[in-house]
N, C-alpha and C positions, 0 to 999 in steps of 0.2 A: 201088954202094958206099954204104954208109951214112954219112950225115954226122952226126956228133955235135953235138948242139947245144952251143953255147958256154955255158959256165956264166954264168948271169945274175948280175949283181951284186945282192947282197941290198939290198932296198929298205928303207931305214931311214926312219922318219918324221922329219920335220924337228923338230929340237929346238925346243922353245918358247923363243923368245928372251925376253929381258927385257922387251921391249916388249909381247909377247903376254901375259906373266904379269901385268903391272902392271894392266891394266884388270880382269882377273879378281880380283885382290887388292883393288883399289879397290871393286869391286862387293861383294866379300865384306865388306870393312870397312864399307861403307855399310849393308849389310844387318844387320850385327851391332849397331850402335847402335839401329836401329829395333826389332830383336828385343828388345834390352834394355829399350828404352822400353816396348814392348808388354808385356813380362814384368813391368815395374814397375807399369804402369797396371792390369793385370789384378786384383791383390789389392785395390787401392783401389776399383775398380769393383765387385768382388764384395762389399766391405764396404758401399759406398754403396747398393747395390741393396736389401738388407734394410732399411736405414734408411729409404730412400725408400718401400718397401712398408709398413713398420710405422707411419709417420706417418698415412696415410689410414685404416689399420685402427684406430688409437687414436681418431682423430676419429670414425670410424663407431661405435665402441663407446660413446663419450661421447654421441653423438647418440641411439643406441639406448637408453641408460640414461635420458637426459633424456626421450625420447619415452615410455618405459615409466613413468617417474615421473608424467608428465603424464596418461597414460591411467589410472593407478592413482588419482590424485587426482580425475579426472573420474568414474571408476567409484564411488569413495567418496561423492562429492557426489551422484551419481545415486541411490545406495543410500539415503542420508539423505533425499533428496527423496521417494523411493518409500515409505520407512518413515513419513515424516510424512503422506503421502497415505493410507497404510493406517490409521494411527492416527486421522486425521480421518474417514475413511469408517467405521471401526469405531465411533467415537463417534456419528456420525450414525445409523448402523444401530441402535445401542443406544437412542438417543433416540427413533428412529422406533418401535422395538418397545415402549418404555415408553409413548409417546403412544398407540399402538394399543391396548395393554393397558388404559390408563386410559380410553380412549374406549369400549372394550368393556364395562368395568365400569360406566362412567357410563351407557351405553345400557341395560344390564341393570337398573341401579338406577332409571332413569327409567321403564322398562317396568313394573317392579314397583310404582313409585309410581303410575303411571297406572292399573294394575290395582286398586290398593288405594284410591286417592283419586279415582277417576273420578267417583264419585257424591257428592263432597263438597258441591257447591253444592246439589244436589237434596236431600241428606240434611239440610243446614242448614235448608232451607225446610220439609222435612217435620217435622223435630224441633220447629219452632215450633208445629206443630199440637198437640203434646202439652200445650202450655200451656193449650189450651182444655179439655182433660180436667181439669186442676188447677183451672181457674176454675169449671168446672161442679160439681166436687165441693165446692169451698169455698163455693159459693153455696147449697148445700142444708144446712139445719140440722135434724138429727134430734133435736129436744128432747123431753123427757119420758121417763117410764118406758116408755111404749108408743108408739114412733114410728109414723108413718104407714106402713103396709105398702107403699103405692105409692111413696112417697119412698125407702123402704128398698130396694125392688127397683130403683128408678132408680139409686141410688148403687151398688148392687152391679153393675148392668149397665155403668155408666160405668167402674167400677174394672176390671171384666173386659176391657172394650174397651181401656183404657189398658195393661193388662198384656200383652194380645196384640199391641198396637201396638209396645210396647217389645221384645217377643220377635222381631217381624219386623225391627225395626231392628238388633237384635243379630246376627241371621243374616247381615246385610249389613255387619257390622263396626262398627255405630254403637251405642254404649252410653252410658247416663246416668252422669254424674260423681257419685260419692258425696260428699255435702257435709254433711248434717245430723249434728252431733256429731263431725265430723272436725276435725283441726287445719287451720288455714288454710294453703293452698298457693297462693302467688301465680301459679304456672304454670297452674293450672286453676280457681282461684277469683278472684272479683272482689269485694272488700269495698266495700259501698256505705255502711256505717255501722258504728260500734262501740257496743256496749251494755255498761254497767257491770253485771257479774254476778260477785260474789265466790264463788259456789257452784261454778263450773267454772273450769278452768285458763285463763289468758289465752291468747288466740289460738284458742280453740275456737269453731267455728261453732255459733251458737245458733238461727239462723233462715235459711231459704232463700227469697229473693224470686223467683228464677227458676232453674229447673234448667239445668245445663250438660250438654253432650254432647261426646263424642269419637268420631272415626273412626280406628280402629287406634290409632296413637300420636300423632295430631294432635288439637288442640282445635278442634272446630267452633264452639263458643261457651262462654265460661267461665260458671260458676255465680255468680249474684249473691247474696251472702250478707251476714249480719250477724255480726260477730265480737265475742266477749266480751272484756272487759278488767277489770282490778281483782282478778282471782282469783289463785290460786297459779300458780307458774311451770309451764308445760306440760312434761311429761316427754318427752324425745326418743323418737322411734320406735325407735331402736336399744336404748335402755334398756327400753322396753316389751317388745320382742321377747325380750330376755335374761331379763327377769323372768317372762314367760309361759313361756319354755322351762324356767326353773328350777322353776316351779310345776308344770309338766306331769310326770306320773309316768313314770319310766324303764321300759323293758322288763324290767329285772332286778327292779325294785321291785314290779311288778305281781304276779308269782308269790308273792313274799313276803307281799304284802298279802292275796292270796287265801288263802294258808296260814294267816295270822293270823286272817283272818275265819272260815275253816273250823274252826280250833282253838277260837275263841270260840263258834261255833255248837255244836260238840261239847260244850264245857264247859257251855253253857246247857242243852243237852238232857240232859246228865248230872245237873245240878242239879235240873232239872224232874223227871227220873225219880226221884231220891232224894226229892224233895218228895212225889211221888205215892205212893211206897212208905211214907213216914212217915204220910201221910194214911190209907192203907189200914190 
């Protein structure tokens, strides 16, 4: 026989009592204020976080700007210092080049002077020998209408020797200073006395006691001369040159003078021809 099971009573879960619900409600209530507090604090923390992050960023930017300004000032100071050094070195370089150029020119001039005036002392000593020629010529007196042929030959020989000696000196740059009849020049003449002579302009050299000599443009020894005084005022060299130039015939005037001279000759020849015809 089959036994039917007895129907089991439905198992209903125990209803939650008020005591069981209260702890859960209390826990829920406790969690809700905390959640509310957390929810309220979250926006404040969110706002404070950018502010806290922005403050160091601003300070860093200020420090970077200050550091950049300091570096820029240091760079400008360094640039000015370098520019001053460049200017100083450039000035020193230019001065060194100028000194070197002056030294080169001075050396070349000294070399040229040495080449020109190396024999100055020797030339001064040799030039003194020419005084002996003058003394020898002045000691011979060729008097009378018929001078002694021997004395005349001696004078001519001494004169030729003096002339050749002067030519040798001129080949080496030594030449005699022109003095007799020239205006007195204190740079190359030495006046030993003055002589009253109204026939010549004042300041004209009328006598030479000792000949002077020059080497190139330097005076070896000045000429010792006698200067005239009491005469008319000496005419300046510039006026003399202008007067000589005015008196000299111009190239245009020469053909005209030649034409005039030719016309005069033709006229004279024509007159002479007419005279001959009349005579015939």
